[in-house]
N, C-alpha and C positions, 0 to 999 in steps of 0.2 A: 525335760520342758517339750512340753507339746503342743505341736504348732495347731492351733485353730484352722476350722475347716472351711474354707469358705462357702457364704450362704446361697443357699440354693437357688439358683437363677429362673425367674419365673416364665413361665412360657411365652409365647410370643402372642401379639393380640393379632387374632386372627381378621383383618377387615370383614365388615359383613357386605355380601353381593347382594346391591339390591336390584341390578336390573342382569338377567340372566338372557337366554335365548329365545325364550317364551318374549319375554319385555320386547326385545331387539326385535322380532319379528312385528310385532304388534306396532312397532313404532314406523319401521317399515311399511306397512299396510297403512298407518294414518297419515303418511308423506305420498302415498301413491293415491287416496284420497283425496289430499290436497291439490294435486296435479290434473286430477280429473275435471274439476270446475273448467279450467280456461281451455282443456281440452275441446270439451262440449261445446265452448264457446266458438271456438275456431272452427268447430265441424259445421256449424249451426250456419257459416258464410256459404255451405252450396250444399244444403238438406234443411226441410222443414221438421220440426221436434218431433213429431209423432213416428216419421220414418226413421229420424237417428233412434231414437229409444226402442222400437222394433228391432235393428238392426244390431243394437248394440246386445241387447239381453237374448237374442237370439241366438248370436253366436253365442255368448254366456251359458245358453240352454244347451248347446250341442256339446259344449267341450265339458259341460258337467254331466250329460248324458253319457260320454264315452266313461268316465271317471267310474262311474255308477251303474256301466252296464252288469257286472255281477250281482250286483242286489236290487236287478228292475223286476225280477219275479216275485211276487209277491204284495202287490201293491193293494193297500184296505182300502176301503169309503173314508175314513178319517183323513188318511194320508189327501186322497183327491181334495177333499173339502178345507182342509189345513191348507194347501197347498195352494188350490185357486184364490182363497181369503186373503191371506201372504199376497198373493199374484196381484189382486187387485189393488192392496196397500202400497206396494212397491208401483205399481203402473201409474197410479195416481199421482203418489209423491215425485216421482223421475219427472214425469210428463210437465207437471206446474212446475218444478225447480229447471227443469230444461227449457220451457217457453220462458222464464223469468230472465233467464239467461241471452235473450234476445235484448232485453232492455239495461240491464244493470252490469255491472264489473262483474268477474267471476269473484273477485276478493268478498265483494259485500255480498253475495248469494252466498258463498260459503259461510261467511258468519253468521247469515241469518239462517241458513239451514242449521248452525248447530245450535239452536235454540229447541230442536226435536228432544235433547236430553233431560232439560226440567220438566221437559212436558209431558216425556213418560211417565212420572210418580200419578201426574194429574189422570191420566186415561187407566191408569191400573186400579185408581180409586173407584172411578165409574165405571169400569167393565170388570175388574179381578173382584172389587170392595176390598184393596188394601189401602188403606188411608195413608197418604204420603207424612213421609217424616217432618219435622219443622223446617229443617236444612233444605228441604225440596220445595216449600214454599217461599225460601228467602231467593235460592236461587232462580225461581219463577220470575221473581221480581226484579231480578238484577239482569236478567235477561230481557225482559220487557221493556225496561229501562234502554239497555242498550240499543235494542232492535230502534228505537225512538229517535237516538240521538244518530244511529248508522244509516237508517232510512232518509232523515232528513224530513220530516213531517211536511205534506205542502196543505194548504187550505182545503178544504171540503171533505177529500177523501183520506186525508192523513198519510198516506204513501201512495206513489208511485205504480203502473204498472207492475214492473218487473217484482217490486219489494211486496207488492200484496199476494202476486201468484207464488213467489218465493214460501213468503209467511204463510200460506193454506198450505203448502206441501209439505211442510213439518207438521203439521195434522196429521197427512196420511204417513209420513215416514213414522211419528209416536206411534200412530194407530198399527202401523205391521209390526212394529218391536212387541209389544202388549199381545198382537196374535202368535207371533212365536212363542212368548212365553206361557201363553194358555195351552199352547199344545206340546210345549215343550217335554219330553220322557214317554210321547204317545205316539211317538212317529221314527220313523226311518228319517235322519237327516239329511243324507244323499238324496232318497228319493223324494223327499221333500221340496229340496232343492231344486230338481229339474223340474217338478210342477210348476213352481212359484216362476221361476225363470221364462220357461214356456209362455206361461199365461199373462206373464208383462209382454211378452213382443208380440204374442197374439191381437192382444188387447189395443198395443199399440199399431198396430199394423190396421186393425178392424175399425178404427177409429179416422182412419186416413180420410173415407169415402164420406161419413157424415159432417166432417170439418172441411171437408173440399181442401183437403193439402195433395198437391200432386207428388207422382213419385218423381225425385229429382233426377237430372242427368247423372251419366257416370262420372265420377269423379275418384282420382287415388287416395287424395288428402280424405275424404268421404271414409273411404273402405278401411284406411288406414288408422283412422280415429274409430270410427266403430267397432271394427275386428279388435283394436289395440286394446280399448275401453272392454270389450267382452273378455278378453283373455286377463286383463284387470280384475273384472267382478269375480271371474270364476278363482282367480290367485288368492282375492281379499278372502273369500268365504271360506277355501279349506285352510288358510292360516289358521284365521279367527279360529273357527273348530278345533282345529290343533293346540294351540297357543293360549285357549280357555281351559283348558283342559285341567291347565296347573296353575294361569295367572285367575285371581278373583274378579269376579265382574267389576266392583269397585275401581281396582287398581288397573284394569283395564278400560274402565269408561275417562277415567283421569288422563290415560296416555291419549283415548280418542278423542279428548278437548285439545289436542294441539292441530286436528285437523284442520281449522280456520286458519290459524296462523300460518301452517304450509303453503295454505291455498294462498295466503296473502303475501307470504315471500316469491312466490311463484308469478303472482299476479303482477308484485313492484319490479321483478324480473323482466316481467312483458312490457312494463312503462306504465302501468296503471298506479296511479295516484288516490289515496283517500285522504279527505280533508281533517284539518284536529280532532273535531267532534264526531265524525264517524269513526276515527282512529278509537278517541274514547268509548264508543258504542260499542265497537269492538271489543275490547278489554272486559269490558261489562258483562258481553255476551258469556267470554270464557271463563270470567271469574263466575257467573252463574253457573255455568255446567261443573264447574269444580266444586264449588259450595253445594252443589245439589245432591255429590255424591257423599260429603263427608258424614260421617259417624263418630260421636265421641264416645268413648270407652273407659272404663276405669283404668288405671295402671296394672293391677293385678292382670285384666283381661284384655289390655292394649296387645296388639299385635299392627307387622308393617304390612301395610294392606297395597 
């Protein structure tokens, strides 16, 4: 009498790793971004916005210059033009954002700033002639609705000074991103980064004279905040360049969508409180950011993004 052999044991099911080292690094970058809003607002007690932007990006430029010293030879005209144009976008975006932080809570600024993500497809359409996906338009609509709730529209202008400055800054940030795409693959990343950070710093310091902004007195708080943010800016750029070699742009953008959430958490820990309507507006902005990046695929071609 033969003994029946036991049925074959099915191989164990291996779980799918949704987040690896690169994704974890991008989450860390997003958390750093969220913390920068409150740091900037704190530093503005001892400095004007232009001086602070100049000091912050000047520090980042020096750090990046040290890292790029081995590839500095061979600067091209295209790299100078690209770095200068992107630097102008960074200068306008961060200067207006910093000005706005003098009037509104850091968490409100972060949520309004997040509106740059659904704006990027619109700029791509206007400049690069790439028609936006229908989901991008839905994202823009959601983000706009969220802005109206978050900012608390007032009679007349519709927004306060801080909200208006921050909203205009998102246009410059979106333009900066499109310009980066315009020159992507045509320039050396390190060399262009040095130029754009240096241009941002020079423009900020140079604008102090016509705007009548005085040089602030020495403050350890200002030095620590500006230099700390300069280091953070350099680290963020390096981590993004490393991580996005393996993480798709869509997946990275979904991670970046958490930036205002982290800013809201940091702001709440610092004592900021948003009313119920503003919280709903913040949710709509984040939803608009995420929806703008959603693309539907057939089951055969669907992949985890």
